[in-house]
All heavy atoms as atom14 arrays in JSON, in Angstrom:
{
  "sequence": "MGFTEKAKNAAEDLAGKAKEAAGKVTGNEELEAEGKTDQAKSSLKDGVEDVKDAFKK",
  "atom14_mask": [
    [1, 1, 1, 1, 1, 1, 1, 1, 0, 0, 0, 0, 0, 0],
    [1, 1, 1, 1, 0, 0, 0, 0, 0, 0, 0, 0, 0, 0],
    [1, 1, 1, 1, 1, 1, 1, 1, 1, 1, 1, 0, 0, 0],
    [1, 1, 1, 1, 1, 1, 1, 0, 0, 0, 0, 0, 0, 0],
    [1, 1, 1, 1, 1, 1, 1, 1, 1, 0, 0, 0, 0, 0],
    [1, 1, 1, 1, 1, 1, 1, 1, 1, 0, 0, 0, 0, 0],
    [1, 1, 1, 1, 1, 0, 0, 0, 0, 0, 0, 0, 0, 0],
    [1, 1, 1, 1, 1, 1, 1, 1, 1, 0, 0, 0, 0, 0],
    [1, 1, 1, 1, 1, 1, 1, 1, 0, 0, 0, 0, 0, 0],
    [1, 1, 1, 1, 1, 0, 0, 0, 0, 0, 0, 0, 0, 0],
    [1, 1, 1, 1, 1, 0, 0, 0, 0, 0, 0, 0, 0, 0],
    [1, 1, 1, 1, 1, 1, 1, 1, 1, 0, 0, 0, 0, 0],
    [1, 1, 1, 1, 1, 1, 1, 1, 0, 0, 0, 0, 0, 0],
    [1, 1, 1, 1, 1, 1, 1, 1, 0, 0, 0, 0, 0, 0],
    [1, 1, 1, 1, 1, 0, 0, 0, 0, 0, 0, 0, 0, 0],
    [1, 1, 1, 1, 0, 0, 0, 0, 0, 0, 0, 0, 0, 0],
    [1, 1, 1, 1, 1, 1, 1, 1, 1, 0, 0, 0, 0, 0],
    [1, 1, 1, 1, 1, 0, 0, 0, 0, 0, 0, 0, 0, 0],
    [1, 1, 1, 1, 1, 1, 1, 1, 1, 0, 0, 0, 0, 0],
    [1, 1, 1, 1, 1, 1, 1, 1, 1, 0, 0, 0, 0, 0],
    [1, 1, 1, 1, 1, 0, 0, 0, 0, 0, 0, 0, 0, 0],
    [1, 1, 1, 1, 1, 0, 0, 0, 0, 0, 0, 0, 0, 0],
    [1, 1, 1, 1, 0, 0, 0, 0, 0, 0, 0, 0, 0, 0],
    [1, 1, 1, 1, 1, 1, 1, 1, 1, 0, 0, 0, 0, 0],
    [1, 1, 1, 1, 1, 1, 1, 0, 0, 0, 0, 0, 0, 0],
    [1, 1, 1, 1, 1, 1, 1, 0, 0, 0, 0, 0, 0, 0],
    [1, 1, 1, 1, 0, 0, 0, 0, 0, 0, 0, 0, 0, 0],
    [1, 1, 1, 1, 1, 1, 1, 1, 0, 0, 0, 0, 0, 0],
    [1, 1, 1, 1, 1, 1, 1, 1, 1, 0, 0, 0, 0, 0],
    [1, 1, 1, 1, 1, 1, 1, 1, 1, 0, 0, 0, 0, 0],
    [1, 1, 1, 1, 1, 1, 1, 1, 0, 0, 0, 0, 0, 0],
    [1, 1, 1, 1, 1, 1, 1, 1, 1, 0, 0, 0, 0, 0],
    [1, 1, 1, 1, 1, 0, 0, 0, 0, 0, 0, 0, 0, 0],
    [1, 1, 1, 1, 1, 1, 1, 1, 1, 0, 0, 0, 0, 0],
    [1, 1, 1, 1, 0, 0, 0, 0, 0, 0, 0, 0, 0, 0],
    [1, 1, 1, 1, 1, 1, 1, 1, 1, 0, 0, 0, 0, 0],
    [1, 1, 1, 1, 1, 1, 1, 0, 0, 0, 0, 0, 0, 0],
    [1, 1, 1, 1, 1, 1, 1, 1, 0, 0, 0, 0, 0, 0],
    [1, 1, 1, 1, 1, 1, 1, 1, 1, 0, 0, 0, 0, 0],
    [1, 1, 1, 1, 1, 0, 0, 0, 0, 0, 0, 0, 0, 0],
    [1, 1, 1, 1, 1, 1, 1, 1, 1, 0, 0, 0, 0, 0],
    [1, 1, 1, 1, 1, 1, 0, 0, 0, 0, 0, 0, 0, 0],
    [1, 1, 1, 1, 1, 1, 0, 0, 0, 0, 0, 0, 0, 0],
    [1, 1, 1, 1, 1, 1, 1, 1, 0, 0, 0, 0, 0, 0],
    [1, 1, 1, 1, 1, 1, 1, 1, 1, 0, 0, 0, 0, 0],
    [1, 1, 1, 1, 1, 1, 1, 1, 0, 0, 0, 0, 0, 0],
    [1, 1, 1, 1, 0, 0, 0, 0, 0, 0, 0, 0, 0, 0],
    [1, 1, 1, 1, 1, 1, 1, 0, 0, 0, 0, 0, 0, 0],
    [1, 1, 1, 1, 1, 1, 1, 1, 1, 0, 0, 0, 0, 0],
    [1, 1, 1, 1, 1, 1, 1, 1, 0, 0, 0, 0, 0, 0],
    [1, 1, 1, 1, 1, 1, 1, 0, 0, 0, 0, 0, 0, 0],
    [1, 1, 1, 1, 1, 1, 1, 1, 1, 0, 0, 0, 0, 0],
    [1, 1, 1, 1, 1, 1, 1, 1, 0, 0, 0, 0, 0, 0],
    [1, 1, 1, 1, 1, 0, 0, 0, 0, 0, 0, 0, 0, 0],
    [1, 1, 1, 1, 1, 1, 1, 1, 1, 1, 1, 0, 0, 0],
    [1, 1, 1, 1, 1, 1, 1, 1, 1, 0, 0, 0, 0, 0],
    [1, 1, 1, 1, 1, 1, 1, 1, 1, 0, 0, 0, 0, 0]
  ],
  "atom14_positions": [
    [[136.84, 157.13, 87.71], [135.96, 156.12, 87.15], [136.04, 156.24, 85.64], [135.98, 157.32, 85.09], [134.54, 156.38, 87.65], [133.51, 155.51, 87.03], [131.78, 155.85, 87.44], [131.76, 156.19, 89.15], [0.0, 0.0, 0.0], [0.0, 0.0, 0.0], [0.0, 0.0, 0.0], [0.0, 0.0, 0.0], [0.0, 0.0, 0.0], [0.0, 0.0, 0.0]],
    [[136.15, 155.11, 85.01], [136.24, 155.1, 83.57], [134.89, 155.38, 82.92], [133.83, 155.17, 83.51], [0.0, 0.0, 0.0], [0.0, 0.0, 0.0], [0.0, 0.0, 0.0], [0.0, 0.0, 0.0], [0.0, 0.0, 0.0], [0.0, 0.0, 0.0], [0.0, 0.0, 0.0], [0.0, 0.0, 0.0], [0.0, 0.0, 0.0], [0.0, 0.0, 0.0]],
    [[134.96, 155.86, 81.71], [133.74, 156.18, 80.97], [132.85, 154.95, 80.81], [131.63, 155.03, 80.92], [134.09, 156.76, 79.6], [132.89, 157.02, 78.74], [132.08, 158.11, 78.99], [132.56, 156.16, 77.71], [130.95, 158.34, 78.22], [131.44, 156.38, 76.94], [130.64, 157.48, 77.19], [0.0, 0.0, 0.0], [0.0, 0.0, 0.0], [0.0, 0.0, 0.0]],
    [[133.48, 153.81, 80.59], [132.72, 152.58, 80.38], [131.91, 152.22, 81.62], [130.74, 151.87, 81.52], [133.67, 151.41, 80.03], [134.46, 151.79, 78.91], [132.92, 150.15, 79.73], [0.0, 0.0, 0.0], [0.0, 0.0, 0.0], [0.0, 0.0, 0.0], [0.0, 0.0, 0.0], [0.0, 0.0, 0.0], [0.0, 0.0, 0.0], [0.0, 0.0, 0.0]],
    [[132.53, 152.33, 82.79], [131.83, 152.01, 84.04], [130.7, 153.0, 84.29], [129.61, 152.62, 84.73], [132.8, 152.0, 85.22], [133.74, 150.82, 85.21], [133.01, 149.48, 85.23], [132.05, 149.31, 86.0], [133.41, 148.6, 84.44], [0.0, 0.0, 0.0], [0.0, 0.0, 0.0], [0.0, 0.0, 0.0], [0.0, 0.0, 0.0], [0.0, 0.0, 0.0]],
    [[130.95, 154.28, 84.0], [129.9, 155.29, 84.17], [128.71, 154.97, 83.27], [127.56, 155.07, 83.68], [130.43, 156.68, 83.84], [131.24, 157.31, 84.92], [131.61, 158.74, 84.55], [132.41, 159.39, 85.64], [132.71, 160.79, 85.35], [0.0, 0.0, 0.0], [0.0, 0.0, 0.0], [0.0, 0.0, 0.0], [0.0, 0.0, 0.0], [0.0, 0.0, 0.0]],
    [[128.99, 154.59, 82.04], [127.93, 154.28, 81.09], [127.14, 153.05, 81.53], [125.91, 153.03, 81.45], [128.52, 154.06, 79.7], [0.0, 0.0, 0.0], [0.0, 0.0, 0.0], [0.0, 0.0, 0.0], [0.0, 0.0, 0.0], [0.0, 0.0, 0.0], [0.0, 0.0, 0.0], [0.0, 0.0, 0.0], [0.0, 0.0, 0.0], [0.0, 0.0, 0.0]],
    [[127.84, 152.03, 82.01], [127.16, 150.83, 82.48], [126.26, 151.14, 83.67], [125.13, 150.66, 83.75], [128.18, 149.75, 82.89], [128.85, 149.07, 81.73], [129.84, 148.03, 82.25], [130.63, 147.39, 81.14], [131.61, 146.41, 81.65], [0.0, 0.0, 0.0], [0.0, 0.0, 0.0], [0.0, 0.0, 0.0], [0.0, 0.0, 0.0], [0.0, 0.0, 0.0]],
    [[126.78, 151.93, 84.62], [125.99, 152.28, 85.79], [124.79, 153.13, 85.42], [123.7, 152.96, 85.97], [126.86, 152.99, 86.83], [127.87, 152.07, 87.47], [127.72, 150.86, 87.45], [128.91, 152.64, 88.02], [0.0, 0.0, 0.0], [0.0, 0.0, 0.0], [0.0, 0.0, 0.0], [0.0, 0.0, 0.0], [0.0, 0.0, 0.0], [0.0, 0.0, 0.0]],
    [[124.97, 154.05, 84.49], [123.86, 154.88, 84.05], [122.79, 154.04, 83.35], [121.59, 154.24, 83.56], [124.36, 155.98, 83.11], [0.0, 0.0, 0.0], [0.0, 0.0, 0.0], [0.0, 0.0, 0.0], [0.0, 0.0, 0.0], [0.0, 0.0, 0.0], [0.0, 0.0, 0.0], [0.0, 0.0, 0.0], [0.0, 0.0, 0.0], [0.0, 0.0, 0.0]],
    [[123.23, 153.08, 82.55], [122.29, 152.2, 81.85], [121.51, 151.36, 82.86], [120.3, 151.16, 82.72], [123.02, 151.32, 80.86], [0.0, 0.0, 0.0], [0.0, 0.0, 0.0], [0.0, 0.0, 0.0], [0.0, 0.0, 0.0], [0.0, 0.0, 0.0], [0.0, 0.0, 0.0], [0.0, 0.0, 0.0], [0.0, 0.0, 0.0], [0.0, 0.0, 0.0]],
    [[122.21, 150.85, 83.88], [121.54, 150.04, 84.9], [120.53, 150.89, 85.68], [119.44, 150.43, 85.99], [122.57, 149.44, 85.85], [121.96, 148.49, 86.86], [122.99, 147.76, 87.69], [124.16, 148.18, 87.75], [122.62, 146.74, 88.29], [0.0, 0.0, 0.0], [0.0, 0.0, 0.0], [0.0, 0.0, 0.0], [0.0, 0.0, 0.0], [0.0, 0.0, 0.0]],
    [[120.89, 152.14, 85.96], [119.99, 153.04, 86.67], [118.74, 153.31, 85.83], [117.62, 153.25, 86.34], [120.7, 154.35, 87.01], [119.86, 155.26, 87.87], [119.42, 154.81, 88.95], [119.64, 156.42, 87.47], [0.0, 0.0, 0.0], [0.0, 0.0, 0.0], [0.0, 0.0, 0.0], [0.0, 0.0, 0.0], [0.0, 0.0, 0.0], [0.0, 0.0, 0.0]],
    [[118.93, 153.58, 84.55], [117.78, 153.83, 83.66], [116.89, 152.61, 83.53], [115.66, 152.73, 83.53], [118.26, 154.28, 82.29], [118.79, 155.7, 82.19], [119.37, 155.96, 80.8], [117.7, 156.71, 82.49], [0.0, 0.0, 0.0], [0.0, 0.0, 0.0], [0.0, 0.0, 0.0], [0.0, 0.0, 0.0], [0.0, 0.0, 0.0], [0.0, 0.0, 0.0]],
    [[117.5, 151.45, 83.44], [116.71, 150.21, 83.36], [115.91, 150.02, 84.64], [114.74, 149.61, 84.6], [117.63, 149.02, 83.11], [0.0, 0.0, 0.0], [0.0, 0.0, 0.0], [0.0, 0.0, 0.0], [0.0, 0.0, 0.0], [0.0, 0.0, 0.0], [0.0, 0.0, 0.0], [0.0, 0.0, 0.0], [0.0, 0.0, 0.0], [0.0, 0.0, 0.0]],
    [[116.53, 150.33, 85.76], [115.83, 150.22, 87.04], [114.66, 151.17, 87.13], [113.58, 150.81, 87.62], [0.0, 0.0, 0.0], [0.0, 0.0, 0.0], [0.0, 0.0, 0.0], [0.0, 0.0, 0.0], [0.0, 0.0, 0.0], [0.0, 0.0, 0.0], [0.0, 0.0, 0.0], [0.0, 0.0, 0.0], [0.0, 0.0, 0.0], [0.0, 0.0, 0.0]],
    [[114.85, 152.39, 86.65], [113.76, 153.37, 86.65], [112.61, 152.91, 85.75], [111.44, 153.08, 86.09], [114.27, 154.74, 86.21], [115.12, 155.4, 87.27], [115.64, 156.76, 86.82], [116.52, 157.34, 87.91], [117.02, 158.66, 87.58], [0.0, 0.0, 0.0], [0.0, 0.0, 0.0], [0.0, 0.0, 0.0], [0.0, 0.0, 0.0], [0.0, 0.0, 0.0]],
    [[112.97, 152.32, 84.61], [111.94, 151.82, 83.7], [111.16, 150.67, 84.33], [109.92, 150.61, 84.24], [112.58, 151.37, 82.39], [0.0, 0.0, 0.0], [0.0, 0.0, 0.0], [0.0, 0.0, 0.0], [0.0, 0.0, 0.0], [0.0, 0.0, 0.0], [0.0, 0.0, 0.0], [0.0, 0.0, 0.0], [0.0, 0.0, 0.0], [0.0, 0.0, 0.0]],
    [[111.87, 149.77, 84.98], [111.2, 148.64, 85.65], [110.28, 149.15, 86.76], [109.15, 148.67, 86.91], [112.22, 147.69, 86.28], [112.89, 146.77, 85.32], [113.83, 145.84, 86.08], [114.64, 144.97, 85.17], [115.55, 144.1, 85.94], [0.0, 0.0, 0.0], [0.0, 0.0, 0.0], [0.0, 0.0, 0.0], [0.0, 0.0, 0.0], [0.0, 0.0, 0.0]],
    [[110.77, 150.11, 87.53], [109.97, 150.66, 88.61], [108.7, 151.31, 88.07], [107.6, 151.08, 88.58], [110.78, 151.68, 89.41], [110.01, 152.27, 90.58], [110.79, 153.33, 91.35], [111.93, 153.67, 90.96], [110.24, 153.82, 92.35], [0.0, 0.0, 0.0], [0.0, 0.0, 0.0], [0.0, 0.0, 0.0], [0.0, 0.0, 0.0], [0.0, 0.0, 0.0]],
    [[108.84, 152.08, 87.01], [107.68, 152.74, 86.4], [106.7, 151.72, 85.84], [105.48, 151.85, 86.02], [108.15, 153.7, 85.31], [0.0, 0.0, 0.0], [0.0, 0.0, 0.0], [0.0, 0.0, 0.0], [0.0, 0.0, 0.0], [0.0, 0.0, 0.0], [0.0, 0.0, 0.0], [0.0, 0.0, 0.0], [0.0, 0.0, 0.0], [0.0, 0.0, 0.0]],
    [[107.23, 150.7, 85.17], [106.36, 149.67, 84.62], [105.62, 148.93, 85.73], [104.43, 148.61, 85.6], [107.17, 148.68, 83.79], [0.0, 0.0, 0.0], [0.0, 0.0, 0.0], [0.0, 0.0, 0.0], [0.0, 0.0, 0.0], [0.0, 0.0, 0.0], [0.0, 0.0, 0.0], [0.0, 0.0, 0.0], [0.0, 0.0, 0.0], [0.0, 0.0, 0.0]],
    [[106.32, 148.69, 86.81], [105.69, 148.02, 87.94], [104.57, 148.85, 88.55], [103.52, 148.34, 88.92], [0.0, 0.0, 0.0], [0.0, 0.0, 0.0], [0.0, 0.0, 0.0], [0.0, 0.0, 0.0], [0.0, 0.0, 0.0], [0.0, 0.0, 0.0], [0.0, 0.0, 0.0], [0.0, 0.0, 0.0], [0.0, 0.0, 0.0], [0.0, 0.0, 0.0]],
    [[104.79, 150.17, 88.64], [103.75, 151.06, 89.18], [102.53, 151.07, 88.27], [101.4, 151.01, 88.74], [104.3, 152.48, 89.34], [105.19, 152.65, 90.54], [105.67, 154.08, 90.67], [106.59, 154.23, 91.87], [107.06, 155.61, 92.01], [0.0, 0.0, 0.0], [0.0, 0.0, 0.0], [0.0, 0.0, 0.0], [0.0, 0.0, 0.0], [0.0, 0.0, 0.0]],
    [[102.77, 151.16, 86.97], [101.67, 151.24, 86.0], [100.83, 149.97, 86.0], [99.61, 150.01, 85.94], [102.2, 151.55, 84.59], [101.14, 151.39, 83.53], [102.77, 152.96, 84.53], [0.0, 0.0, 0.0], [0.0, 0.0, 0.0], [0.0, 0.0, 0.0], [0.0, 0.0, 0.0], [0.0, 0.0, 0.0], [0.0, 0.0, 0.0], [0.0, 0.0, 0.0]],
    [[101.51, 148.84, 86.07], [100.81, 147.56, 85.99], [100.37, 147.03, 87.35], [99.67, 146.02, 87.42], [101.7, 146.49, 85.32], [102.88, 146.31, 86.13], [102.08, 146.89, 83.9], [0.0, 0.0, 0.0], [0.0, 0.0, 0.0], [0.0, 0.0, 0.0], [0.0, 0.0, 0.0], [0.0, 0.0, 0.0], [0.0, 0.0, 0.0], [0.0, 0.0, 0.0]],
    [[100.8, 147.7, 88.42], [100.45, 147.22, 89.75], [101.28, 146.03, 90.18], [100.93, 145.32, 91.12], [0.0, 0.0, 0.0], [0.0, 0.0, 0.0], [0.0, 0.0, 0.0], [0.0, 0.0, 0.0], [0.0, 0.0, 0.0], [0.0, 0.0, 0.0], [0.0, 0.0, 0.0], [0.0, 0.0, 0.0], [0.0, 0.0, 0.0], [0.0, 0.0, 0.0]],
    [[102.4, 145.81, 89.51], [103.27, 144.68, 89.81], [104.32, 145.13, 90.83], [105.33, 145.73, 90.49], [103.94, 144.18, 88.53], [104.77, 142.94, 88.73], [105.21, 142.65, 89.82], [104.99, 142.22, 87.64], [0.0, 0.0, 0.0], [0.0, 0.0, 0.0], [0.0, 0.0, 0.0], [0.0, 0.0, 0.0], [0.0, 0.0, 0.0], [0.0, 0.0, 0.0]],
    [[104.06, 144.84, 92.1], [104.96, 145.29, 93.17], [106.33, 144.64, 93.08], [107.34, 145.25, 93.44], [104.33, 145.01, 94.53], [103.1, 145.85, 94.8], [102.44, 145.53, 96.12], [102.96, 144.67, 96.87], [101.39, 146.14, 96.4], [0.0, 0.0, 0.0], [0.0, 0.0, 0.0], [0.0, 0.0, 0.0], [0.0, 0.0, 0.0], [0.0, 0.0, 0.0]],
    [[106.38, 143.4, 92.6], [107.66, 142.7, 92.48], [108.55, 143.39, 91.44], [109.75, 143.6, 91.68], [107.42, 141.25, 92.07], [108.68, 140.41, 92.07], [108.39, 138.94, 91.76], [107.37, 138.41, 92.23], [109.21, 138.35, 91.04], [0.0, 0.0, 0.0], [0.0, 0.0, 0.0], [0.0, 0.0, 0.0], [0.0, 0.0, 0.0], [0.0, 0.0, 0.0]],
    [[107.99, 143.77, 90.31], [108.76, 144.45, 89.27], [109.2, 145.83, 89.76], [110.33, 146.25, 89.51], [107.92, 144.59, 87.99], [108.62, 145.2, 86.78], [109.82, 144.36, 86.37], [107.64, 145.32, 85.62], [0.0, 0.0, 0.0], [0.0, 0.0, 0.0], [0.0, 0.0, 0.0], [0.0, 0.0, 0.0], [0.0, 0.0, 0.0], [0.0, 0.0, 0.0]],
    [[108.33, 146.51, 90.47], [108.66, 147.82, 91.02], [109.84, 147.71, 92.0], [110.78, 148.5, 91.94], [107.43, 148.4, 91.72], [107.61, 149.81, 92.22], [106.35, 150.37, 92.85], [105.25, 149.79, 92.69], [106.47, 151.4, 93.53], [0.0, 0.0, 0.0], [0.0, 0.0, 0.0], [0.0, 0.0, 0.0], [0.0, 0.0, 0.0], [0.0, 0.0, 0.0]],
    [[109.79, 146.7, 92.87], [110.87, 146.49, 93.83], [112.17, 146.13, 93.13], [113.26, 146.57, 93.53], [110.47, 145.4, 94.81], [0.0, 0.0, 0.0], [0.0, 0.0, 0.0], [0.0, 0.0, 0.0], [0.0, 0.0, 0.0], [0.0, 0.0, 0.0], [0.0, 0.0, 0.0], [0.0, 0.0, 0.0], [0.0, 0.0, 0.0], [0.0, 0.0, 0.0]],
    [[112.07, 145.32, 92.07], [113.26, 144.94, 91.3], [113.9, 146.18, 90.68], [115.13, 146.33, 90.67], [112.88, 143.94, 90.21], [114.05, 143.35, 89.49], [113.64, 142.31, 88.46], [112.68, 141.56, 88.72], [114.29, 142.25, 87.41], [0.0, 0.0, 0.0], [0.0, 0.0, 0.0], [0.0, 0.0, 0.0], [0.0, 0.0, 0.0], [0.0, 0.0, 0.0]],
    [[113.08, 147.09, 90.19], [113.59, 148.33, 89.62], [114.31, 149.17, 90.66], [115.38, 149.73, 90.41], [0.0, 0.0, 0.0], [0.0, 0.0, 0.0], [0.0, 0.0, 0.0], [0.0, 0.0, 0.0], [0.0, 0.0, 0.0], [0.0, 0.0, 0.0], [0.0, 0.0, 0.0], [0.0, 0.0, 0.0], [0.0, 0.0, 0.0], [0.0, 0.0, 0.0]],
    [[113.74, 149.26, 91.85], [114.38, 150.02, 92.93], [115.71, 149.37, 93.32], [116.69, 150.07, 93.61], [113.45, 150.1, 94.13], [112.28, 151.04, 93.9], [111.38, 151.11, 95.12], [110.18, 152.0, 94.86], [109.31, 152.09, 96.03], [0.0, 0.0, 0.0], [0.0, 0.0, 0.0], [0.0, 0.0, 0.0], [0.0, 0.0, 0.0], [0.0, 0.0, 0.0]],
    [[115.74, 148.05, 93.33], [116.97, 147.32, 93.65], [118.05, 147.6, 92.61], [119.21, 147.84, 92.95], [116.7, 145.81, 93.75], [115.72, 145.58, 94.76], [117.96, 145.04, 94.07], [0.0, 0.0, 0.0], [0.0, 0.0, 0.0], [0.0, 0.0, 0.0], [0.0, 0.0, 0.0], [0.0, 0.0, 0.0], [0.0, 0.0, 0.0], [0.0, 0.0, 0.0]],
    [[117.68, 147.59, 91.34], [118.64, 147.88, 90.27], [119.22, 149.28, 90.43], [120.42, 149.49, 90.24], [117.98, 147.75, 88.9], [117.7, 146.31, 88.51], [118.16, 145.39, 89.22], [116.97, 146.09, 87.51], [0.0, 0.0, 0.0], [0.0, 0.0, 0.0], [0.0, 0.0, 0.0], [0.0, 0.0, 0.0], [0.0, 0.0, 0.0], [0.0, 0.0, 0.0]],
    [[118.37, 150.24, 90.79], [118.85, 151.61, 90.99], [119.8, 151.69, 92.18], [120.82, 152.39, 92.12], [117.67, 152.55, 91.21], [116.81, 152.74, 89.98], [115.58, 153.56, 90.27], [115.69, 154.72, 90.61], [114.41, 152.95, 90.16], [0.0, 0.0, 0.0], [0.0, 0.0, 0.0], [0.0, 0.0, 0.0], [0.0, 0.0, 0.0], [0.0, 0.0, 0.0]],
    [[119.49, 150.97, 93.24], [120.35, 150.97, 94.42], [121.72, 150.36, 94.09], [122.76, 150.86, 94.52], [119.69, 150.22, 95.56], [0.0, 0.0, 0.0], [0.0, 0.0, 0.0], [0.0, 0.0, 0.0], [0.0, 0.0, 0.0], [0.0, 0.0, 0.0], [0.0, 0.0, 0.0], [0.0, 0.0, 0.0], [0.0, 0.0, 0.0], [0.0, 0.0, 0.0]],
    [[121.71, 149.27, 93.32], [122.98, 148.64, 92.91], [123.83, 149.61, 92.11], [125.03, 149.7, 92.3], [122.71, 147.39, 92.06], [122.33, 146.18, 92.83], [122.36, 144.98, 91.88], [121.1, 144.18, 91.95], [121.07, 143.08, 90.98], [0.0, 0.0, 0.0], [0.0, 0.0, 0.0], [0.0, 0.0, 0.0], [0.0, 0.0, 0.0], [0.0, 0.0, 0.0]],
    [[123.18, 150.34, 91.22], [123.89, 151.3, 90.39], [124.53, 152.39, 91.25], [125.68, 152.76, 91.06], [122.93, 151.92, 89.37], [123.56, 152.95, 88.66], [0.0, 0.0, 0.0], [0.0, 0.0, 0.0], [0.0, 0.0, 0.0], [0.0, 0.0, 0.0], [0.0, 0.0, 0.0], [0.0, 0.0, 0.0], [0.0, 0.0, 0.0], [0.0, 0.0, 0.0]],
    [[123.77, 152.88, 92.22], [124.29, 153.92, 93.12], [125.47, 153.38, 93.93], [126.46, 154.09, 94.14], [123.2, 154.41, 94.05], [122.2, 155.08, 93.33], [0.0, 0.0, 0.0], [0.0, 0.0, 0.0], [0.0, 0.0, 0.0], [0.0, 0.0, 0.0], [0.0, 0.0, 0.0], [0.0, 0.0, 0.0], [0.0, 0.0, 0.0], [0.0, 0.0, 0.0]],
    [[125.36, 152.15, 94.4], [126.43, 151.55, 95.17], [127.69, 151.41, 94.32], [128.8, 151.71, 94.78], [125.99, 150.18, 95.7], [127.0, 149.44, 96.56], [127.33, 150.22, 97.82], [126.45, 148.07, 96.92], [0.0, 0.0, 0.0], [0.0, 0.0, 0.0], [0.0, 0.0, 0.0], [0.0, 0.0, 0.0], [0.0, 0.0, 0.0], [0.0, 0.0, 0.0]],
    [[127.53, 150.97, 93.09], [128.68, 150.82, 92.2], [129.34, 152.18, 91.94], [130.56, 152.27, 91.89], [128.26, 150.19, 90.87], [127.94, 148.73, 90.99], [127.46, 148.19, 89.65], [126.99, 146.76, 89.72], [126.48, 146.29, 88.43], [0.0, 0.0, 0.0], [0.0, 0.0, 0.0], [0.0, 0.0, 0.0], [0.0, 0.0, 0.0], [0.0, 0.0, 0.0]],
    [[128.53, 153.23, 91.78], [129.08, 154.57, 91.59], [129.91, 154.98, 92.81], [130.99, 155.55, 92.68], [127.96, 155.6, 91.37], [127.42, 155.6, 89.96], [128.12, 155.12, 89.04], [126.29, 156.1, 89.77], [0.0, 0.0, 0.0], [0.0, 0.0, 0.0], [0.0, 0.0, 0.0], [0.0, 0.0, 0.0], [0.0, 0.0, 0.0], [0.0, 0.0, 0.0]],
    [[129.39, 154.67, 93.98], [130.12, 154.99, 95.21], [131.44, 154.26, 95.31], [132.46, 154.85, 95.7], [0.0, 0.0, 0.0], [0.0, 0.0, 0.0], [0.0, 0.0, 0.0], [0.0, 0.0, 0.0], [0.0, 0.0, 0.0], [0.0, 0.0, 0.0], [0.0, 0.0, 0.0], [0.0, 0.0, 0.0], [0.0, 0.0, 0.0], [0.0, 0.0, 0.0]],
    [[131.45, 153.0, 94.95], [132.69, 152.21, 94.98], [133.7, 152.79, 94.0], [134.89, 152.94, 94.32], [132.41, 150.73, 94.67], [133.7, 149.96, 94.43], [131.61, 150.09, 95.79], [0.0, 0.0, 0.0], [0.0, 0.0, 0.0], [0.0, 0.0, 0.0], [0.0, 0.0, 0.0], [0.0, 0.0, 0.0], [0.0, 0.0, 0.0], [0.0, 0.0, 0.0]],
    [[133.25, 153.15, 92.83], [134.15, 153.72, 91.83], [134.69, 155.08, 92.3], [135.85, 155.39, 92.06], [133.43, 153.87, 90.48], [133.15, 152.55, 89.8], [134.4, 151.76, 89.46], [135.42, 152.36, 89.09], [134.35, 150.52, 89.58], [0.0, 0.0, 0.0], [0.0, 0.0, 0.0], [0.0, 0.0, 0.0], [0.0, 0.0, 0.0], [0.0, 0.0, 0.0]],
    [[133.87, 155.86, 93.0], [134.33, 157.15, 93.52], [135.44, 156.94, 94.56], [136.41, 157.69, 94.6], [133.17, 157.94, 94.14], [132.21, 158.48, 93.09], [132.57, 158.52, 91.9], [131.08, 158.85, 93.48], [0.0, 0.0, 0.0], [0.0, 0.0, 0.0], [0.0, 0.0, 0.0], [0.0, 0.0, 0.0], [0.0, 0.0, 0.0], [0.0, 0.0, 0.0]],
    [[135.28, 155.93, 95.4], [136.32, 155.61, 96.4], [137.6, 155.19, 95.71], [138.69, 155.62, 96.07], [135.82, 154.53, 97.39], [136.96, 154.02, 98.25], [134.68, 155.07, 98.24], [0.0, 0.0, 0.0], [0.0, 0.0, 0.0], [0.0, 0.0, 0.0], [0.0, 0.0, 0.0], [0.0, 0.0, 0.0], [0.0, 0.0, 0.0], [0.0, 0.0, 0.0]],
    [[137.48, 154.35, 94.68], [138.66, 153.93, 93.93], [139.38, 155.14, 93.34], [140.6, 155.23, 93.39], [138.27, 152.97, 92.8], [137.91, 151.59, 93.25], [137.57, 150.75, 92.02], [137.08, 149.37, 92.33], [136.72, 148.63, 91.11], [0.0, 0.0, 0.0], [0.0, 0.0, 0.0], [0.0, 0.0, 0.0], [0.0, 0.0, 0.0], [0.0, 0.0, 0.0]],
    [[138.6, 156.06, 92.77], [139.19, 157.25, 92.16], [139.89, 158.1, 93.21], [140.94, 158.69, 92.93], [138.12, 158.08, 91.46], [137.63, 157.43, 90.17], [138.3, 156.51, 89.67], [136.56, 157.85, 89.67], [0.0, 0.0, 0.0], [0.0, 0.0, 0.0], [0.0, 0.0, 0.0], [0.0, 0.0, 0.0], [0.0, 0.0, 0.0], [0.0, 0.0, 0.0]],
    [[139.32, 158.19, 94.4], [139.92, 159.0, 95.46], [141.29, 158.46, 95.86], [142.21, 159.21, 96.15], [139.0, 159.05, 96.67], [0.0, 0.0, 0.0], [0.0, 0.0, 0.0], [0.0, 0.0, 0.0], [0.0, 0.0, 0.0], [0.0, 0.0, 0.0], [0.0, 0.0, 0.0], [0.0, 0.0, 0.0], [0.0, 0.0, 0.0], [0.0, 0.0, 0.0]],
    [[141.44, 157.13, 95.86], [142.71, 156.53, 96.22], [143.75, 156.63, 95.11], [144.94, 156.52, 95.37], [142.53, 155.07, 96.66], [142.05, 154.95, 98.07], [140.73, 154.65, 98.34], [142.92, 155.14, 99.13], [140.29, 154.53, 99.65], [142.5, 155.04, 100.43], [141.17, 154.74, 100.7], [0.0, 0.0, 0.0], [0.0, 0.0, 0.0], [0.0, 0.0, 0.0]],
    [[143.29, 156.82, 93.89], [144.23, 156.94, 92.77], [144.92, 158.3, 92.76], [145.97, 158.46, 92.18], [143.5, 156.74, 91.44], [143.12, 155.3, 91.2], [142.42, 155.15, 89.86], [141.97, 153.71, 89.63], [141.27, 153.58, 88.35], [0.0, 0.0, 0.0], [0.0, 0.0, 0.0], [0.0, 0.0, 0.0], [0.0, 0.0, 0.0], [0.0, 0.0, 0.0]],
    [[144.32, 159.28, 93.4], [144.87, 160.65, 93.38], [146.03, 160.81, 94.32], [146.32, 160.24, 95.22], [143.78, 161.66, 93.74], [142.73, 161.73, 92.65], [141.69, 162.74, 92.99], [140.64, 162.75, 91.88], [139.59, 163.67, 92.11], [0.0, 0.0, 0.0], [0.0, 0.0, 0.0], [0.0, 0.0, 0.0], [0.0, 0.0, 0.0], [0.0, 0.0, 0.0]]
  ]
}
């Protein structure tokens, strides 16, 4: 996985965590769920990149 993709995925994960925390603090369940979704997308992208890397070896 390239450094750029890792950085993008990490940024998306952090943004998701921030949204989730903001949603919890404000009682906004929709924002909290959106944050969890962003984190899940980031994890999925990391997994896809790991599979790509495995095939490159």
